Structures are given as structure tokens and as C-alpha cells.
C-alpha positions as CSV (number, residue, x, y, z in Angstrom):
1,X,0.0,0.0,0.0
2,X,1.5,3.3,-1.1
3,X,1.1,6.1,1.4
4,X,0.7,8.8,-1.3
5,X,-2.1,10.3,-3.3
6,X,-3.3,8.2,-6.2
7,X,-4.0,11.4,-8.1
8,X,-0.5,12.8,-7.6
9,X,1.2,9.4,-8.2
10,X,-0.5,8.9,-11.5
11,X,-0.4,12.5,-12.8
12,X,2.1,13.7,-15.5
13,X,5.3,15.3,-14.3
14,X,5.4,19.1,-14.0
15,X,8.3,21.5,-14.4
16,X,7.8,24.9,-12.9
17,X,9.6,28.2,-13.5
18,X,13.3,28.1,-12.4
19,X,13.9,29.9,-9.2
20,X,16.6,32.0,-10.8
21,X,13.8,33.7,-12.9
22,X,11.9,34.9,-9.8
23,X,11.0,38.6,-10.8
24,X,11.3,41.6,-8.6
25,X,7.9,42.9,-9.7
26,X,4.6,41.5,-10.9
27,X,1.1,42.8,-11.5
28,X,-0.3,39.9,-9.4
29,X,1.3,37.4,-7.0
30,X,-0.8,34.4,-6.2
31,X,0.1,32.5,-3.0
32,X,-0.9,28.9,-3.4
33,X,-0.7,26.6,-6.4
34,X,-3.8,24.7,-5.8
35,X,-6.9,24.9,-8.0
36,X,-8.0,28.4,-6.7
37,X,-4.6,30.0,-7.3
38,X,-4.0,28.3,-10.7
39,X,-7.5,29.1,-11.9
40,X,-7.1,32.8,-11.0
41,X,-3.6,32.9,-12.5
42,X,-4.8,31.4,-15.8
43,X,-7.5,34.0,-16.2
44,X,-5.2,36.9,-15.2
45,X,-2.4,35.7,-17.5
46,X,-4.7,35.3,-20.5
47,X,-5.9,38.9,-19.9
48,X,-2.3,40.1,-20.3
49,X,-1.3,40.6,-16.6
50,X,2.1,39.6,-15.4
51,X,1.3,36.8,-12.9
52,X,3.6,34.9,-10.4
53,X,2.3,31.9,-8.5
54,X,4.3,30.7,-5.5
55,X,3.8,27.6,-3.3
56,X,5.6,26.3,-0.3
57,X,5.5,22.8,-1.8
58,X,4.6,21.3,-5.2
59,X,1.8,22.3,-7.5
60,X,-1.6,20.8,-6.2
61,X,0.4,19.2,-3.4
62,X,-2.3,19.9,-0.7
63,X,-6.1,19.5,-0.8
64,X,-6.4,20.0,-4.6
65,X,-4.4,16.9,-5.2
66,X,-5.5,14.8,-2.3
67,X,-9.3,14.8,-2.5
68,X,-11.9,12.2,-3.5
69,X,-12.1,13.2,-7.2
70,X,-15.7,14.5,-7.0
71,X,-16.9,17.7,-8.8
72,X,-20.2,18.0,-7.0
73,X,-22.9,20.6,-7.2
74,X,-25.2,21.6,-4.3
75,X,-24.4,22.7,-0.8
76,X,-22.3,20.5,1.4
77,X,-25.0,20.3,4.1
78,X,-28.8,20.4,4.2
79,X,-30.4,23.0,1.9
80,X,-33.4,23.5,4.2
81,X,-31.2,24.2,7.2
82,X,-29.2,26.7,5.1
83,X,-32.5,28.4,4.2
84,X,-33.4,28.7,7.8
85,X,-30.0,30.0,8.8
86,X,-29.1,32.2,5.9
87,X,-32.5,33.1,4.4
88,X,-34.0,31.5,1.3
89,X,-32.5,34.1,-1.1
90,X,-29.0,33.6,0.1
91,X,-29.1,29.8,0.3
92,X,-30.7,29.6,-3.2
93,X,-28.0,31.9,-4.5
94,X,-25.2,29.9,-3.0
95,X,-26.7,26.6,-4.4
96,X,-26.8,28.1,-7.9
97,X,-23.2,29.3,-7.5
98,X,-22.2,25.7,-6.9
99,X,-24.0,24.6,-10.0
100,X,-22.2,27.2,-12.1
101,X,-18.9,26.1,-10.5
102,X,-19.3,22.7,-12.1
103,X,-19.9,24.4,-15.4
104,X,-16.7,26.4,-14.9
105,X,-14.6,23.3,-14.3
106,X,-16.0,21.7,-17.5
107,X,-15.4,24.9,-19.5
108,X,-11.8,25.2,-18.4
109,X,-11.2,21.5,-19.2
110,X,-12.7,22.0,-22.7
111,X,-11.1,25.4,-23.5
112,X,-7.6,24.3,-22.4
113,X,-7.9,20.7,-23.8
114,X,-7.0,19.1,-20.4
115,X,-7.1,15.3,-20.5
116,X,-8.4,14.5,-17.1
117,X,-11.3,12.1,-17.7
118,X,-13.9,14.7,-16.8
119,X,-17.5,13.5,-17.2
120,X,-20.9,14.4,-15.9
121,X,-21.8,11.4,-13.7
122,X,-24.2,12.8,-11.1
123,X,-24.0,12.7,-7.3
124,X,-26.0,10.2,-5.3
125,X,-26.6,11.2,-1.6
126,X,-27.5,8.0,0.3
127,X,-29.5,7.8,3.5
128,X,-27.6,5.7,6.0
129,X,-30.7,5.3,8.1
130,X,-34.5,5.5,7.5
131,X,-34.6,8.5,9.7
132,X,-32.1,10.2,7.5
133,X,-34.3,9.3,4.5
134,X,-37.2,11.3,6.0
135,X,-34.9,14.3,6.1
136,X,-33.7,13.8,2.5
137,X,-37.3,13.6,1.3
138,X,-38.1,16.9,2.8
139,X,-34.9,18.5,1.6
140,X,-35.2,17.2,-2.0
141,X,-38.7,18.5,-2.3
142,X,-37.5,22.0,-1.3
143,X,-34.5,21.8,-3.6
144,X,-36.6,20.7,-6.6
145,X,-39.0,23.6,-6.0
146,X,-36.4,26.3,-5.4
147,X,-33.1,25.6,-7.2
148,X,-32.6,22.1,-8.8
149,X,-35.7,20.6,-10.6
150,X,-33.5,17.9,-12.1
151,X,-32.8,16.4,-8.7
152,X,-34.6,13.1,-8.1
153,X,-35.6,11.1,-5.0
154,X,-34.8,7.4,-5.1
155,X,-36.5,5.1,-2.6
156,X,-34.7,2.0,-1.3
157,X,-36.2,-0.3,-3.9
158,X,-34.8,1.9,-6.7
159,X,-31.2,1.8,-5.6
160,X,-30.3,-1.5,-7.2
161,X,-29.4,0.1,-10.6
162,X,-27.2,2.6,-8.8
163,X,-25.3,0.7,-6.0
164,X,-24.8,-2.9,-5.0
165,X,-25.3,-2.4,-1.3
166,X,-28.2,-3.1,1.0
167,X,-27.0,-0.7,3.7
168,X,-28.9,2.4,2.5
169,X,-32.6,3.4,2.9
170,X,-32.8,5.5,-0.3
171,X,-31.2,8.6,-1.6
172,X,-31.2,11.7,-3.8
173,X,-29.7,11.9,-7.3
174,X,-28.2,15.3,-8.4
175,X,-27.4,14.8,-12.1
176,X,-25.4,18.0,-12.5
177,X,-22.3,16.7,-10.7
178,X,-19.2,15.5,-12.4
179,X,-15.9,13.8,-11.7
180,X,-12.3,13.8,-13.0
181,X,-8.7,12.8,-12.4
182,X,-7.6,15.5,-10.0
183,X,-3.9,15.2,-10.6
184,X,-4.2,15.3,-14.4
185,X,-6.5,18.3,-14.1
186,X,-4.2,20.2,-11.8
187,X,-1.1,19.6,-13.9
188,X,-3.0,20.5,-17.0
189,X,-4.2,23.7,-15.3
190,X,-0.6,24.6,-14.3
191,X,0.7,24.0,-17.7
192,X,-2.0,26.2,-19.2
193,X,-0.8,29.0,-16.8
194,X,2.7,28.6,-18.2
195,X,1.5,28.6,-21.8
196,X,-0.5,31.8,-21.1
197,X,2.7,33.6,-19.9
198,X,2.4,33.1,-16.1
199,X,5.2,31.9,-13.8
200,X,4.9,29.1,-11.2
201,X,7.5,28.7,-8.5
202,X,7.4,25.5,-6.4
203,X,9.1,25.2,-3.0
204,X,8.8,29.0,-2.6
205,X,6.9,29.8,0.5
206,X,5.6,33.3,1.3
207,X,7.4,34.2,4.6
208,X,6.0,37.8,5.0
209,X,3.5,40.2,3.5
210,X,3.8,43.9,3.9
211,X,1.7,46.6,2.4
212,X,3.6,49.7,1.2
213,X,1.4,52.3,-0.4
214,X,-0.2,50.7,-3.5
215,X,2.4,47.9,-3.5
216,X,2.3,44.7,-1.5
217,X,5.8,43.3,-0.8
218,X,5.9,39.5,-0.8
219,X,8.9,38.0,0.8
220,X,10.2,34.5,-0.1
221,X,13.4,32.7,0.8
222,X,14.5,33.3,-2.8
223,X,13.8,37.0,-3.1
224,X,11.2,39.7,-2.7
225,X,8.4,40.5,-5.2
226,X,6.6,43.8,-5.3
227,X,3.1,43.1,-6.3
228,X,0.3,45.3,-7.6
229,X,-2.1,42.9,-6.1
230,X,-1.9,39.7,-4.0
231,X,-4.3,36.8,-3.9
232,X,-4.0,34.5,-0.9
233,X,-5.3,31.2,-2.2
234,X,-4.4,28.9,0.6
235,X,-5.8,28.6,4.1
236,X,-2.9,26.6,5.5
237,X,0.1,28.9,5.3
238,X,1.6,29.4,8.8
239,X,2.8,32.8,7.6
240,X,-0.7,34.0,6.6
241,X,-2.1,36.9,8.7
242,X,-3.7,35.7,11.9
243,X,-7.1,37.0,10.7
244,X,-7.3,34.0,8.4
245,X,-5.7,31.4,10.7
246,X,-8.3,32.2,13.4
247,X,-11.2,31.4,11.0
248,X,-10.0,28.1,9.5
249,X,-10.0,24.7,11.4
250,X,-7.9,21.9,9.7
251,X,-9.7,18.6,10.0
252,X,-8.2,15.4,8.7
253,X,-9.7,13.5,5.8
254,X,-8.4,10.2,4.4
255,X,-8.9,8.2,1.2
256,X,-8.0,4.8,-0.1
257,X,-7.8,3.5,-3.7
258,X,-8.2,-0.1,-4.3
259,X,-6.5,-2.3,-6.9
260,X,-8.1,-2.0,-10.4
261,X,-11.3,-4.1,-10.4
262,X,-12.6,-6.2,-13.2
263,X,-15.7,-5.0,-15.1
264,X,-18.0,-7.6,-13.4
265,X,-17.0,-6.4,-9.9
266,X,-17.5,-2.8,-10.8
267,X,-21.0,-3.6,-12.1
268,X,-21.8,-5.5,-8.9
269,X,-20.8,-2.6,-6.6
270,X,-21.3,0.6,-8.5
271,X,-23.5,0.0,-11.6
272,X,-24.6,3.6,-11.7
273,X,-21.0,5.0,-11.8
274,X,-22.0,8.0,-9.7
275,X,-20.2,10.0,-7.1
276,X,-21.6,8.8,-3.8
277,X,-21.8,10.5,-0.4
278,X,-23.5,9.2,2.7
279,X,-25.5,11.1,5.4
280,X,-23.7,10.2,8.6
281,X,-22.0,13.0,10.5
282,X,-18.7,11.1,9.9
283,X,-19.7,10.3,6.4
284,X,-18.1,8.4,3.5
285,X,-17.7,9.3,-0.1
286,X,-16.7,7.1,-3.0
287,X,-16.6,6.6,-6.8
288,X,-15.0,4.5,-9.5
289,X,-11.9,5.9,-11.2
290,X,-11.2,5.6,-15.0
291,X,-9.0,2.6,-14.4
292,X,-11.7,0.8,-12.4
293,X,-10.3,1.5,-8.9
294,X,-12.7,2.2,-6.1
295,X,-11.8,5.5,-4.5
296,X,-13.3,5.5,-0.9
297,X,-12.8,8.3,1.6
298,X,-14.0,9.7,4.9
299,X,-13.0,11.4,8.2
300,X,-10.9,8.6,9.5
301,X,-9.3,10.5,12.3
302,X,-9.8,13.6,14.4
303,X,-6.5,13.5,16.4
304,X,-3.7,15.9,15.3
305,X,-1.1,13.2,16.0
306,X,0.5,11.9,12.7
307,X,2.1,8.8,14.2
308,X,1.0,5.8,12.0
309,X,-1.9,7.9,10.9
310,X,-2.0,6.9,7.2
311,X,-1.8,3.2,7.9
312,X,-4.4,3.1,10.7
313,X,-6.7,5.4,8.7
314,X,-6.3,3.1,5.7
315,X,-7.4,0.1,7.8
316,X,-10.4,2.0,9.2
317,X,-11.5,2.9,5.6
318,X,-10.9,-0.7,4.5
319,X,-13.3,-1.9,7.2
320,X,-15.9,0.8,6.2
321,X,-15.6,-0.1,2.5
322,X,-16.2,-3.8,3.3
323,X,-19.2,-3.0,5.4
324,X,-20.7,-1.2,2.4
325,X,-19.6,-3.8,-0.1
326,X,-19.3,-7.2,1.7
327,X,-19.3,-9.0,-1.7
328,X,-15.6,-7.9,-2.1
329,X,-14.0,-9.1,1.1
330,X,-10.5,-9.7,-0.3
331,X,-10.1,-6.4,-2.1
332,X,-6.5,-5.0,-2.1
333,X,-5.8,-1.4,-1.1
334,X,-3.1,0.1,-3.3
335,X,-3.1,3.7,-2.1
336,X,-3.9,5.4,1.1
337,X,-3.5,9.2,1.6
338,X,-4.9,12.1,3.5
339,X,-4.4,15.5,4.9
340,X,-6.2,18.5,6.3
341,X,-9.4,20.0,5.0
342,X,-9.8,23.7,5.7
343,X,-13.1,23.9,7.5
344,X,-15.0,27.1,8.3
345,X,-17.5,27.1,11.2
346,X,-20.4,27.0,8.8
347,X,-18.8,24.9,6.1
348,X,-19.1,27.8,3.6
349,X,-16.1,29.2,1.7
350,X,-15.1,32.8,2.0
351,X,-13.6,35.2,-0.5
352,X,-12.9,39.0,-0.6
353,X,-10.4,41.6,0.4
354,X,-8.8,42.2,3.8
355,X,-6.3,44.9,4.5
356,X,-5.4,45.2,0.8
357,X,-5.0,41.4,0.3
358,X,-7.4,39.4,-1.8
359,X,-8.3,35.9,-0.6
360,X,-10.3,32.8,-1.4
361,X,-10.3,29.8,0.9
362,X,-12.2,27.6,3.4
363,X,-13.9,25.2,1.0
364,X,-14.6,22.7,3.8
365,X,-14.3,19.5,1.9
366,X,-16.5,20.6,-0.9
367,X,-13.9,22.5,-2.8
368,X,-12.9,21.2,-6.2
369,X,-15.5,23.0,-8.2
370,X,-15.8,26.1,-5.9
371,X,-12.0,26.5,-5.8
372,X,-11.8,26.6,-9.6
373,X,-14.8,28.8,-9.9
374,X,-13.7,31.3,-7.2
375,X,-10.3,31.5,-8.7
376,X,-11.9,32.8,-11.9
377,X,-14.2,35.2,-9.9
378,X,-11.4,36.6,-7.8
379,X,-9.4,37.2,-11.0
380,X,-12.3,39.4,-12.2
381,X,-12.3,41.2,-8.9
382,X,-8.6,41.9,-9.1
383,X,-9.1,43.1,-12.7
384,X,-11.5,45.7,-11.4
385,X,-15.0,44.2,-11.0
386,X,-15.7,43.9,-7.2
387,X,-19.2,42.5,-7.7
388,X,-17.8,39.4,-9.5
389,X,-17.3,37.8,-6.1
390,X,-20.5,35.7,-5.3
391,X,-19.3,35.5,-1.7
392,X,-19.0,39.3,-1.3
393,X,-19.7,40.7,2.2
394,X,-20.5,37.3,3.8
395,X,-19.7,37.6,7.5
396,X,-16.9,35.3,8.6
397,X,-17.0,34.3,12.3
398,X,-13.9,33.2,14.1
399,X,-13.4,29.6,15.3
400,X,-14.4,29.6,19.0
401,X,-11.4,29.2,21.3
402,X,-9.0,29.4,18.4
403,X,-5.7,27.8,19.4
404,X,-7.4,25.4,21.8
405,X,-10.0,24.1,19.4
406,X,-7.8,21.4,17.8
407,X,-7.3,19.8,21.2
408,X,-11.0,19.1,21.4
409,X,-11.1,17.3,18.0
410,X,-10.8,13.7,19.4
411,X,-13.8,14.4,21.7
412,X,-15.8,16.0,18.8
413,X,-15.0,12.9,16.7
414,X,-16.2,10.5,19.5
415,X,-19.4,12.5,19.9
416,X,-20.2,12.3,16.2
417,X,-19.3,8.6,16.1
418,X,-21.7,7.9,18.9
419,X,-24.4,10.1,17.3
420,X,-24.1,8.2,14.0
421,X,-24.6,4.9,15.9
422,X,-27.7,6.1,17.7
423,X,-29.5,8.4,15.2
């Protein structure tokens, strides 16, 4: 079992801009070479701006290259609850933004001829208990009425053509969702930035940001860049201003990829070839890759300790996988990987401008499509259209007891595991 991301291990090689070419000035410096940063850089470079992307590691080396491979529409949580909390108008607007975000991914793939196995497959949200199904019924009725008339309720007896498991009490199908090979997309996106005239510097962390008049000075170990504008497109930089670090909670998420399965086995477990998510608090998500591997993920740990984390998380996910699909008891796990997902307190992303720095982050485990879309939106904002940001002026509360909150993660995890068993 390889303890590395399947997407990164099977992606093409990438060669960034040589460090010696780091410029002293740029129209825009993008901090973070994930999907948000690369998407913004591509649009800005194509518009004629001089763009520099820097990253403390490799291109798509964090969440962008370590996720489950889903390009899902719809809110991460319950739409009705979002309506109650945010108001119907705001919840509906955000839902529609997520729909457009899937369209944005498909457009970028097509326009830049990125070979990443993108396809519209639909998302299936499965009820882990009958009580969950009652909630899904009510939520889907509201979704169909307000924002997504193509969504469909599937009762338990209709699931046989979608999934070969008896563990679920029904579900909702969202046909707009897609999937792709995350590594191939990310490398294709990065190469598109280079072709458009942008520069990408790997292993080049931002170590300081300082505003000086109309210029923001970006310090790196390899030199200083004076930027007309800066886009902070990562929520994990330890050098980011504390304003951002106090509003992001890193939560571990892990994924396994099985050996390639024969066609008969794939038909027996996933005949619908959908993206699948479940309704537990500590939920699972899975899909079939283009090479017939089952990609299966979930929140396998809440502790911040990394000792033996990948191996133990892989075993936990193997057990969960076999509970869903007992017909494949001897399935081999070829890859196990994981990392932190940047969670906001309400699981909604944030983007805007703070003290002269533009930002987009906090995708909360639902980020592939939104990160790509928000990169494009923030490129428009930087170019002079402030209303291009669909998340404009959304209040962003701090994480309660920031600095101590991560120490409560194991207790939070235990609470939700017990809740999943009882409810």
C-alpha cells in the first residue's frame, strides 16, 4: 500500500519556472498553487497581466491533489437548514453558484484541452438510516422547487441500478455533478498557466506580507516581489495573517484507492458509476476511477497526531468499505493518503479583500468546483470588477477558542461517532 495520493502518483510530471527567474515585480502574486490559485492565475495571465504563483511545496500538493475526485454541485449540508439560517434568497443563490462552479470546471477543461477524464456522472446522496431518508425527502422537495428541478428522490427499492449495497434506505440523485482525475486536471491547469505567460515557482513559501502604499511586498526565501495585487489562495500557510488562521480549522480526511477491479466487480458494486456521499456525521464518499479503482474516503481521524496515521486510517477505511460492499472481502488497497481539509465554522467558503490582500479559501471538503470557480471570480475582482465575487460581504466568524479548538477534535470525533450509531 502506497502512502501517497493516487491522483498525484499517476499525474504527469510538472516543471515549474526556475527559481533564478523569480522577478522583482509582478502585476499579481498568487500565493498557493492549488486549484484556486492556478485558476485565478490562468484568467489573469490570459488577460495580459504579469502573474507569479508561489507555493511552499509542489503544484496541487495539498487539498487540490488529495481529495476524492468529485466535482459536486449543491451545498455540502442540508439545503433547508441553510435556508433557515441564511435566508432562502442567500441559500438559493449559493446553491446556484455551486451549480455554475461545475460548469466552470467543464469549460476550463474544454477550452484548455486538459485530458483528465472529466465527465458528468451525477451525485448520489445516500441515507444511512431510515430517519435520514425522511430528512432527505423533505430537503429534496424543497431543492426541486427552489433551485434544482433535475434532482430526483430514489427510494430504497430503486437503488439496485445505482449501487450494489443493502445498507442504505434511499437517496437523492443530483445529475449536474461530475468527476475527473484531480492530478491530471491540476497539472493541465498549471501547464495552461505557463502557456499563457504566467510563472509558477514551487518550493517557494511566502514568509512575509507587507503593504507599502499601493504595493504589497511578498517575501520569499529566494527574493522579494513587489506586487500590484496579492491573492491569498491557501488557508494553511503558517505565515498567513492571523485573521485567516483564526477562521480556519484543519480537519483530517483520508482516502484509499483499491486495486483495479474487473468490469464484473464494478457492475456489482457501482453499476450507476455515480459520485456517492452518505448522510452520517462522519460520512463516507466514493466513486470508480477511470482505471476501475474504487476511491473511498472519509473522516478517519480527528486527532492531530500523525504517528501511524495513514496506515491506521487506511485500515479503518478498508473496514468501512467492506461493510458497504461485503461482496468484495479480499479487495486489495493500493493507495492510502490524507491531509487536512480547511473547515470554516459553517462549512461555507469565503472570499474577498482584507487589508489590501485578496483571498479565497475555506472550501470545507466541498472545494474542487468552488476553488476553480472562485479563482476565476477573484481574477475578475482583481481586474476591477468587485461584484464578480459571489461571496462578497459574507460575515466570517472566528473559530471559538482558536488555538485550543484542535485539542477538542478527538472528543468531537467521538461525539459524532456515537451520534451516528444512535441516530
